[in-house]
DRENPA-3360 file (N, C-alpha, C; in nm, 2 decimals, always signed):
BEGIN
1 = MNLIHNFL = -2.65/+2.01/-4.33/-2.74/+1.94/-4.24/-2.67/+1.81/-4.19 ~ -2.60/+1.74/-4.27/-2.53/+1.62/-4.23/-2.42/+1.66/-4.13 ~ -2.36/+1.77/-4.14/-2.25/+1.82/-4.05/-2.31/+1.84/-3.91 ~ -2.43/+1.89/-3.90/-2.49/+1.91/-3.77/-2.53/+1.78/-3.71 ~ -2.58/+1.69/-3.79/-2.62/+1.55/-3.74/-2.49/+1.48/-3.69 ~ -2.38/+1.49/-3.76/-2.26/+1.42/-3.71/-2.21/+1.49/-3.59 ~ -2.22/+1.62/-3.58/-2.17/+1.69/-3.46/-2.26/+1.64/-3.33 ~ -2.38/+1.63/-3.35/-2.47/+1.59/-3.24/-2.45/+1.44/-3.20;
9 = RDEDGVTS = -2.41/+1.36/-3.29/-2.38/+1.22/-3.26/-2.24/+1.20/-3.20 ~ -2.15/+1.29/-3.22/-2.01/+1.28/-3.18/-2.01/+1.29/-3.02 ~ -1.94/+1.19/-2.96/-1.94/+1.19/-2.81/-1.80/+1.22/-2.76 ~ -1.70/+1.26/-2.85/-1.57/+1.28/-2.80/-1.56/+1.40/-2.71 ~ -1.64/+1.50/-2.73/-1.64/+1.62/-2.64/-1.70/+1.58/-2.51 ~ -1.79/+1.49/-2.50/-1.85/+1.45/-2.37/-1.74/+1.38/-2.29 ~ -1.66/+1.30/-2.35/-1.56/+1.23/-2.28/-1.46/+1.33/-2.22 ~ -1.42/+1.43/-2.30/-1.33/+1.53/-2.25/-1.39/+1.61/-2.13;
17 = IEYALVAS = -1.52/+1.64/-2.14/-1.58/+1.70/-2.02/-1.58/+1.61/-1.90 ~ -1.61/+1.49/-1.92/-1.61/+1.39/-1.81/-1.47/+1.38/-1.75 ~ -1.37/+1.38/-1.83/-1.23/+1.38/-1.77/-1.20/+1.50/-1.70 ~ -1.24/+1.62/-1.75/-1.22/+1.74/-1.68/-1.30/+1.75/-1.54 ~ -1.42/+1.69/-1.54/-1.49/+1.69/-1.41/-1.42/+1.60/-1.31 ~ -1.38/+1.48/-1.36/-1.31/+1.39/-1.27/-1.18/+1.45/-1.21 ~ -1.10/+1.52/-1.30/-0.98/+1.59/-1.26/-1.01/+1.70/-1.16 ~ -1.11/+1.77/-1.18/-1.15/+1.88/-1.09/-1.19/+1.83/-0.95;
25 = VMASIVVL = -1.27/+1.72/-0.95/-1.31/+1.65/-0.82/-1.18/+1.60/-0.75 ~ -1.09/+1.54/-0.82/-0.97/+1.48/-0.76/-0.89/+1.60/-0.70 ~ -0.88/+1.71/-0.78/-0.80/+1.82/-0.73/-0.86/+1.88/-0.60 ~ -0.99/+1.88/-0.60/-1.06/+1.93/-0.48/-1.04/+1.84/-0.36 ~ -1.04/+1.71/-0.38/-1.01/+1.62/-0.27/-0.87/+1.64/-0.22 ~ -0.77/+1.65/-0.31/-0.63/+1.68/-0.27/-0.62/+1.80/-0.19 ~ -0.69/+1.91/-0.23/-0.68/+2.04/-0.16/-0.75/+2.02/-0.02 ~ -0.86/+1.95/-0.01/-0.92/+1.93/+0.12/-0.84/+1.84/+0.21;
33 = VFGNILTG = -0.77/+1.74/+0.16/-0.69/+1.65/+0.25/-0.56/+1.72/+0.29 ~ -0.49/+1.77/+0.19/-0.36/+1.83/+0.22/-0.36/+1.98/+0.23 ~ -0.47/+2.04/+0.23/-0.48/+2.19/+0.23/-0.42/+2.25/+0.35 ~ -0.45/+2.20/+0.47/-0.41/+2.26/+0.59/-0.27/+2.19/+0.63 ~ -0.17/+2.26/+0.59/-0.03/+2.20/+0.61/+0.00/+2.19/+0.76 ~ -0.05/+2.27/+0.84/-0.01/+2.28/+0.98/-0.07/+2.16/+1.06 ~ -0.19/+2.12/+1.03/-0.25/+2.02/+1.12/-0.30/+1.89/+1.05 ~ -0.30/+1.89/+0.92/-0.35/+1.78/+0.84/-0.25/+1.67/+0.82;
41 = PAAILKAA = -0.29/+1.57/+0.74/-0.20/+1.46/+0.71/-0.07/+1.50/+0.65 ~ -0.06/+1.61/+0.59/+0.07/+1.66/+0.53/+0.16/+1.69/+0.64 ~ +0.11/+1.74/+0.75/+0.20/+1.77/+0.87/+0.26/+1.65/+0.93 ~ +0.18/+1.54/+0.93/+0.23/+1.41/+0.98/+0.34/+1.36/+0.89 ~ +0.32/+1.36/+0.76/+0.42/+1.32/+0.67/+0.54/+1.41/+0.68 ~ +0.52/+1.53/+0.69/+0.64/+1.62/+0.70/+0.72/+1.59/+0.83 ~ +0.65/+1.57/+0.94/+0.72/+1.53/+1.06/+0.80/+1.40/+1.05 ~ +0.74/+1.30/+0.98/+0.81/+1.18/+0.96/+0.93/+1.19/+0.87;
49 = FTKVKDAI = +0.92/+1.27/+0.76/+1.03/+1.29/+0.68/+1.14/+1.37/+0.74 ~ +1.10/+1.46/+0.83/+1.20/+1.54/+0.90/+1.28/+1.45/+1.00 ~ +1.21/+1.35/+1.06/+1.28/+1.26/+1.15/+1.38/+1.17/+1.07 ~ +1.33/+1.13/+0.96/+1.42/+1.04/+0.87/+1.54/+1.12/+0.83 ~ +1.52/+1.25/+0.79/+1.63/+1.33/+0.74/+1.73/+1.36/+0.85 ~ +1.68/+1.38/+0.97/+1.76/+1.41/+1.09/+1.84/+1.29/+1.13 ~ +1.79/+1.17/+1.11/+1.85/+1.05/+1.15/+1.97/+1.01/+1.06 ~ +1.97/+1.06/+0.93/+2.07/+1.03/+0.84/+2.20/+1.11/+0.87;
57 = PG = +2.31/+1.04/+0.90/+2.43/+1.12/+0.93/+2.49/+1.19/+0.81 ~ +2.55/+1.30/+0.83/+2.62/+1.37/+0.72/+2.55/+1.49/+0.68;
% end
């Protein structure tokens, strides 16, 4: 009975679940922001890096 009581009071599992939820939300945001490579912010960054790469001689 004491084992069940300790298990119910233990909050370590809750913290792990919270971290998993935060990680999944952040992953979803990254997919939404950078998901469309052709027209999104990733395309702007890619074009900027391409210009820098082309400007470097050699």
